[in-house]
C-alpha positions, 0 to 999 in steps of 0.5 A: 817763503818756501824756497825752489826745493819745496815747489820741485818736491811738490811738483813731483809729489803732485804729479804722482797722484794727480797726473793723468787723472780727472780731477774734481776741483772746487774753492771752498773758501770761495775766491777761486770759485770761477776758476775752480769751475773752468777746470773741474772735470778737466784731465790733469796732464802733469804738474811742473815747478818753474823757480818758485812757481807751480803749474798744474796742466790741463788737456785743455791747454790751460794750467792752474798757476800757483805761488805760495808767496809768504804764507801759502801752504800746500797739503797732500793727503789720501782719500777719503776727504776730510773737511777743509782746514782753514781757507782753502783757495782751491782743492784738487781732488784725484782718484786717490789723494787731494791736495789742498792749496791755502793762502796763496799770493797767486793762484789763476788760471793761465792760457798757452800764451800766458803760460809761456809769457811767465815761463819767459819772465822767470830765469833759469831754474837750477833744477830743471834739466832744460835750464840755461845757465848762460842766460844767468850768466850774461845778466850777472856780468853786466850787473853792478848789483851785488851777488846776494841781490842777483841770485835772489832775482828770480828773473835771473836765477830762479829757485834760490832763497834767502837760506840758500843764498847765505849758505852757497856764497858762504860755501864758495867763499864769496862775499854777498856784497860782490858786485855781479859783474867781478864775479867772473865765469868760474865763480859762477859756475861754482855758485850754479853748481853748488846751487843745483847740488844742494837743492836737489838735495833739498828736494830729496830730503824735503828739508835745506841741508848745506852742512856737508856731513849731512848732505853726504848721508848722515840722518837730517833732522827736519826739526832743527834747521840750525843742525842743517845749516853753516852759517844762517842765524849763526854767531860764528863760523865754523870754519874759522870762529870768527863772527858772523856779519848779519845785514840787509839785502833789499830787506831780507836777513843775510849772512856772511864770514868777512874772514872766509868771504873777503869782498874784492873782485879778486876775492873768493877766487879758491876752494871757498869757505866750505868744500866747493860742492855738495855731493848726494 
């Protein structure tokens, strides 16, 4: 499933080529034909990301709501039009570019009250300037659930996915199984700030990059994920050399170094396994 940086990158790129234009909207696959007809010929006024949700807003006040899920895909290409590749649920055509959406988990039209309801259900997005981290902290501070589950809960904090979860908690020396109520404000702020910095780097490079030397400016490899991360999918910790523990949280893979991320309420209060924060 795409993580938050991918959706924000799409919102930025699609907004540049579609916002302010009257769009030709269709459903080559046919499954969204009725919805496409309602916004065909309408002006797109902006494209926004809320966590893993993408909203194409129109001058009618309605918005096309896309959530890619596990298998969805976005394609942006310059005109002239080419034949749709695969089962294209919705096609958006502007003056210079076309955006195709394949296989989304959600593809629907929302009216203004529905848009507001959706936004209110989504937790604060670390990449949005209007995000309120206090909302996330209050939820986490009251919860007995493990922090590794909470920061993946999109109603608590929006945008963090499976790879970022393991990487951020390792960088901050926090065990994923630490109960939320044991995190405290200082460690929460470190999680939030590191997530914000790392996802911003992800938007810039269109890739998940958590290794410090790459985040600081070395050329990233988009093809080799292992070169861009510290512990996700790896056998040993790059800091201490200990074996990485692999386990599951709610059916999703998680990774931790038991030496650098000791469990317990007081653990992880220092500088963490990594360097504390990423700089772009």
